[in-house]
N, C-alpha and C positions, 0 to 999 in steps of 0.2 A: 267600604271594604267588601269584596266579593267572597263567596264561600270558598272553602278549600278545594272542593270539587271543580268549581268554575275556574279557579286560578290554575289548577293542574291541567285542565283541558286547554286553556289558553297557552300554557307553556308547551304542551304537546304540539299544538298547532304551530307555534313558533319554531320549535326544533324540527318538525316534519317539513315545513315549507321553506324555511329560511336557512337551514344549515345542511352541510354535508362534510365529508372529510377534508375538503379544500376550503370550506367556509364555516369554521366553528364559531360559536358565540361565547364571549367571556361572561363570567358571573356579573361583572360590573355592567356589561351591555344589557344583560337580562334585567337587572335592577333598573337601569335607566329607561329601558323600553316600557316596563310596567309602570314606572313612575310617570312617564308621559301620558299613560292611559289612565292615571288616577289611582294606581295600585301601589301601595308602599310595601316593598320587600326588603329583606336583609339577607345576608349571605347564608345564614342558617336555614332560612325558609327555602331558598333556592336549592341548597344541597338536599334538603328533606324531600322536596317535590321531585327532583330528578331521581332520587333513590326510589320514590314511590312508582315512578314510571318504569324504572328498570325492574322493580319487583313484579310489575304487571306484564313483563315480557318485552318491553320496548328496548331496542338495541341502541341505547344512548351511551356514548363513549366520551371519555375525557381526553383532552389534548392540552398542550401548552402554547400560549400565544404571548410572546415577550414575557415569559416567566409567570404569566397569569393563567389560572385554570379556565379552560374553555370546554364547551360541550357541543356535540353534533349527533345527528341521527345517522347511524352507520349502515343500517339496512332497512329496506322497505319491502312491500309485497312483491315488487319486480326489481330486477337489476337494471342498470342503464342499458345494457346490451339487449335485454329482453324487451324493454320499452321501444328501443330503436327498431327491433325486428317487428313488433306489433304495429308500429307506425307505418313501416314499409308495407306490411301485409294489408293494412287498411287502404293505403294509397293504391296498391296494385289491384284490389278487389273491384272488378268491373261492375258488380251488382250494387255497389254502394255509390249513391250519387255524390257529387262534389260537395254540396252543402253538408251532408251527413259526414263525409270524410273529414272535413275541417272541424266539425263538432267533436268527432271521436278523438281526433288528434289532441284537441284542447283538453278533453277529459283525461287522456293518457298522460298529459303533462302534469296533471294533478297528483300523479303517483311518485313524483320526485321533487327535489328542491327547486326553487325558482331559478337558481343559477343554472342547474343542469337541464331544466325544462327548455332552455333556449336551444340546446342541442337537438331537441325533438321538433323544433319549429322549422320543419322542412317538408317538402312535398316531393315524393318520389315520382318522377315522370316515367311512365311506362307506355308501351304501345297500346295498352287497353283503353278503349273509349268508355268513359263513365256513363252509366245509365242516367236517364232523365226521370225515372220512376222514383219518386220520393217516399213511397210507402213500402219499399222492399223490406226494410228492417221489421216493420210491423207484420208483414206477410210471413216472414221467416219465423217470427215468434209464434204466430197463429198455427203454422204448420207443425212446429215442434210440439205445441200443445195437443194437436190432433194425434200426432204419433204417440205421445206419451199416454194419452187417454184412450187410444184405440177408437177414435171417432172419424167420421167423414168430414170433408170440406166441400164447399161449392165456390166457384169463382168464374170470372169471365177472362177470356184469353185475348191478348191484343197482338196486332200485327201492323205492318206499315204498307201504305199504298205507294204507287209509283210517284205520287206527289208528296211523299214523306209525311203523310197524315197518319197519326196513330189511331187505329180504328179497332173495334171489337170484332174478333173473328167469328165467322158464321152468323153474322147479323146479331151479335149479342147473346148467343146461346150460352146457357149456364152449364158449366162442366161440373160433374160430381166425381170426386176422387177419394179413394182410401189411401192416404199417404203412408208409405213405409219407411222412407229415408230421404234425407237431403244429401246431395252429392255436389261437391265442387269439382268441376271438370272443365279444363281448357279455359280457366279464369272466369267461369260462370257457375251460378248456383242452379241446380235442377232439383225438382222434387220427383221422386219415383214412387209410383203406387198403382193400384188397380183403378183403371178408368172405366166408368160405366158406359161411356160413349163407344169405346172400341172393344169392351168386354174382355180386357186382358191388361197386363201391366204395361205402363207407358211412362213417359217422362215429359215434364213441362219446365220451361225456363221460368225461374221465380220472378225475374224482372219483367216478364211479360204477363204476369198474373195481376188481376185487379179485382176489386170488390169481393175479396175472399171472406167467407163466413164459416165459422165452426158449427157443425151440426151436432145434434145429440144422437144421431143414428150411428150404430156400431159399424166398424169397418168391414168391408168385404174381405174374406179370408184370401190369402195369396194363392195363386194357381199352384197345382201340384208340381213339385220340383223347382219352384221359383226360389232363387236366393239373390240377395242384393249383390254379393261379390261376383257371381257369375254374370248377372245382368250388366254390371258396370264393366267387367273385364272384356265382354264381347262387343261393347259399343265403341264407336269412334266419334268423339265429339258429341255424344248423346244422340247420334243420328242412326236411323234404321227402323225397320218395321217390327222389331222384337224377335224375328225368326233368325236363327243362327245356322251356320253350316261349317263343315270342316273344309279348309282351303289349304292347299299345299303351295308353299312359296319356295322358289329356287333363289338362293342368295349367294352373293360372292363372299369370300372369306372375311373381308373386312367390314361386313355389315351385321356381325353378331351383336354389337352394342345396340344398334337400332332395333333389332328384333327383341332383345331382352328388355330394353327401355319400354317397349310397347306391350309385350306379352308376359314379361317376368322370366325369372331364371328357370322355372319349371316347364317352359315351352318345350315341346317335343321336337328334337332336331336330329338329323342324321348327316354325317359327313359324306361329301361327294368328292370326285376328283378335282373339281374346280370351285368348291365352296361347301355349301350345305343346304339341305332341305329343312324347312320348318313347317310343321303341321299346326295350324291355328284354328280356333273356333271363333267366328266373328259373325256379326250382322253385316252382310255384304252391301254396305251403303256407299253412296258417292264419297263420303269422308274416308272410308277404307281404301277405295280406289285412288283417292287423292294422296293418301299416305304412301301407297305403292309407287305412284308416279314420282313422288319426292325422291325416291331412291333408284329410279330408272337410270341405267339399265342393270344396276346391281341387284335389284330385287324384281322378280317377275312372278306372275301367277302361273303355276304349272298345272293345277287341277283344282276343281273339276272344270271341264271344258265350258260349262255354262257360265261360270264365273269369269273365265278368261275372255269369253265372247262378250259378256256384259261390260267388262273393262274396256275392251277394244271399241265397242259401240260408243261408250262415253267419250273416249278420246277422239273418235271420228266426229262426234257431234260438236266437240269443242273447236274443231277446225273449220266448221261451216261459216 
């Protein structure tokens, strides 16, 4: 005979993993299950153990199956809808490699009954190409530790050659960063912080980081006027040199959705006879110009002249 505590834990496991509102288990089935495992129970013991679980906050409910009392776990940490959403998010995350994706899905299945776990046995196919870097999750954890403890990190940064070889950038140079935040942008994870290489705030793709080490050295203080929100808002795909400028866009009337989606509802706009002007503050990177081109001719750069000229130059270079 096992102890009362051990027996109740086994009953909890049975109810958690084997039952739901569509698959309750009767008192007789519980007795038979435990009997097969060498545990002799009676109805009174089953009732008492179930009541003990309910007293501890477990949502065990009673149902009727062919006039017999039956029980099931009615709620868990996550609803089925929440688990499906989490599975889809894991599948869509480009920074999680395929092996880790499948492992995470299997773990998420453990938060529901075995019958409903089958509904989570799916793989969301997206346009995102999964990373091959299998240390990303550990790197993310290390970065969070550095952010919370106010410490610096060092790492090497990787890139690809024309022959598709993954090599260390700048001959294996060690980067030193004071990480301030992790940002998920355009289906990729970036760490933003003060880079001692460029002596200002910059960003790095987490899936391109390798050999990360947490230092005991305190972080460099952010530059005057630096905020994460402003930094992220003025970036396009996390590209740019960190310098921003005000750019005036001339837009057709039906492009307000696109402008608000990119810059938010607080973007400064003025109505014109044929549409509206939008004044935005951005890092004028190729990604910004590519965004403008997406809506050509409905959105064009009106000012400053230098930005319009740089955009025109990029278009001309693409035609060579």
